[in-house]
N, C-alpha and C positions, 0 to 999 in steps of 0.2 A: 440485324440477326441476334442482340446480346442478350434480350430479354426472352427470346424463344430457345437460345442454348442454356439459360438459366435455369429455366423452366423444365426444360426436357432431363437436365441433372436432378431434380429434385423430385419427376414420374420412378427416377430409379430405384428412389426410397419405396415407391407405391407396391406392394407385393397381388398386384389385380391382375392374376392370370400370366406373371411377369418370371414364373422357373417353368418346369417340366413336370406336367402335373399328376404324380400318382394318382389320389385320389378327384377321381374324376367319373360323375358328377357328386355330389355332395349327398350327404342324406337329408328329406324333409322335414322342413321346422328349425326351430333356432336351435340347432346339437352344433354347431361349428363355432370354434373362437380359434384365433390366428395372430402371434406372437412374432414380432423381428428383432431379433438386436443387432446393432452394426454400430463395430469399430471399425472408423473410417480414418485415413490418411495412418496408415500404418506404411514406414517407411520414408516419412519426409523426415528432413533434420530436427526444422523449427516445427512448434506451436499452430501454424496458418496454415490449413484446413483440417486438421486433426479432430479429430471429437467422438462423440458416442450419439445414438440413437435409437429409438424404440417403436415400433410401428403395432399399433395392437388392433382388435375388431370380430368383430361376430359376422358371419354370414348367415342365411338363413337357406335352406331350401327351398323353395317357393313352386317347382315341378321337377317332376323326374331328370329332369335333362337341367334344370334352370337353376341358381342362386341371387341373390344380391346381399352385397356390402358394405360394412360402415368402417373407416378407420379413423385413429387418428396416429397423427407422426408426432413427436417430442424429442427434439434435439436437445444436445447439449454440447457444444465446440467447444476447445482448446480458447480459443482467443471470440470473446464479446459475452453477453448472456443466453441461456438458455430460452428454452419455452417450446411450443409450440411449432411445429411446423408447417402440419397442413389438416385439412380434413376432406376425405374424400366416401364419394359411397358410387357404386355401381351395381351393372346385373351382367352374369356372364353365363352362356347361353351354349350349350351343346346339341349339336345339329345332326342325327345318326341318320341312315341308308343303309344300303344293302353290303355297300362295302367299307363299312365303320368298321370291321378288323383288321383293314390295313389298311384306310383313308379318315382318317377324322377332322374337322372342320369346326374350329368353337368361333364364339363370335363375343364381345363387349362394346358394353359403354362405360364411362365416366365422367365425373366430376369432378372437378379439386378447389378450393381453396386455401391458398398458401402467403407467403410474403407478411410483412408484416400488418398486424392488425389481421394479419388474413385478406390483406384487400387485393389480392391478385388472384385470377379467377381459371380452370382448363377447361375440357371438357376435351374425351380421348375417344375415338369410335376406332375397333379393331376386329380382325380375323386371327386366328391359330390354326394354321394348316399343320398336321402333321400324317406321316407317313410311314409304319407303323410296320415293323418286320418282327420274325422270330428272335428275341432279345436285346433288339435294339430298334432304333430310330431316328427319323428327322425329322423338322418343325423349321418352319419362316412365320413369324408372326409382323406382318405391317401394322401402320396404327397413322391415323391422322392425331394430329391433337389441332387442337383452336386455343390461342393465348388472348387472354384482355388486361392489363394491369393497372382496370378502373378508370383509364383516363383517357386512351387514344380510340382508336377503334378497335384494336386486336391485329395481330396475325395466326398464321397457321404453317407447320413443317410436319412433313411425312419422319417415321422413325420406323425401321426393319432393323427385330432382331432374328437370328437366325441361328442353328445349332446341329446336333445330334444326340444322341444319349445312350448307351449301352447298357442294358441291365446286368446283375450281379442279383447271385441265386433268390435269385424271384423273390427277393425284397428289399432290393434296392436299386437306381439308377444313376448311372454317373452320367456327367453332360456336360459339352463346352459346348461356349454362347461368344458369338460375335453379334455387337452391334455396332448398329450405324443408322447417323439422323442430318436429317437433312439443315444445312446452313445457305445462306446468299444463294438458294435452286439446285444447289451440288451435297449429294452425299457424303461425309466425310463418317471416320471409322472413332464412335466414339467408346467404344470397352470392350474389354475381355472377360469370361467367365470361364470358372471350371468350375463343380459342385456336384451336392450327393442328395438325393433325396433315398432315405431311408424307414421305413414302415417299418413302426419298434414292437406294432401289435395293431389291433382293430379300431384300435383309440386315438395312434398315436403316431404322426409322420413329424421326422426329425430331419429339415432341410439348412443344408451346409453351403455357403458356394463366398467363393474369391474371385472378388471383382476388381479391375482395373482401370480406371480412365481413363483414356488417350487425355496423356496433360498438355496444355497447353504448348506452345515454341518457347523455348528456355523452359523450362517447368520441368520439376521433380517429378520421378513417377511415383504414382500412390496405390494404396492398397486396398479394397474393401471389403472386412472381414463381416460375415451374417453367420449368425444362429437363428436358425429362426424354424418355430413346432406348430404341428395342427395337430386340434383334440377334437374328439368328433365322440359326444356322447350319445 
């Protein structure tokens, strides 16, 4: 399961509906650009595990309740050469019903190429259930991930992110999230995160996140800081 674990760590860099969505759905047409800059390994003593990464890509609204996206991830580790970490494409769909003001259900499907020479591939299919109240809400995001290293038959693993958000002054959402991944047929705590999404204007949303991956036994705890933005025109 070591390959699966590494694959799930790669997925934490892909912003495919991974944060609380303030903008939902996106407008029709190719009118959205997203980017996310991450400083990894904050708090570690040495350069191993430290680095910078940039995720950037466009999104297209293809329906009033669906959009597709393309992302490129570029990494610059403190140890080793930098380069393209992954390429991803996916579709995100909102489902509406008579309880949409309180309960919302979203779904997404994604394909990713990553690893040396982008020789590794993966797919992910997930749901996001949101229970929204006046100024706060709860959400859960179960995802089934398929992984292939280009040699064997591949493998699969489940992941689950859950958390709550709290609205601030009608223009921001603070959130707390816990993430779990399946390792050797058991769910293990993978990371914890706090964040803030702020609508700066009708065209720009700012995304801030502090995430702490669960360290391996004997390893030091690290923090990953992400600054992102969604721009709409």
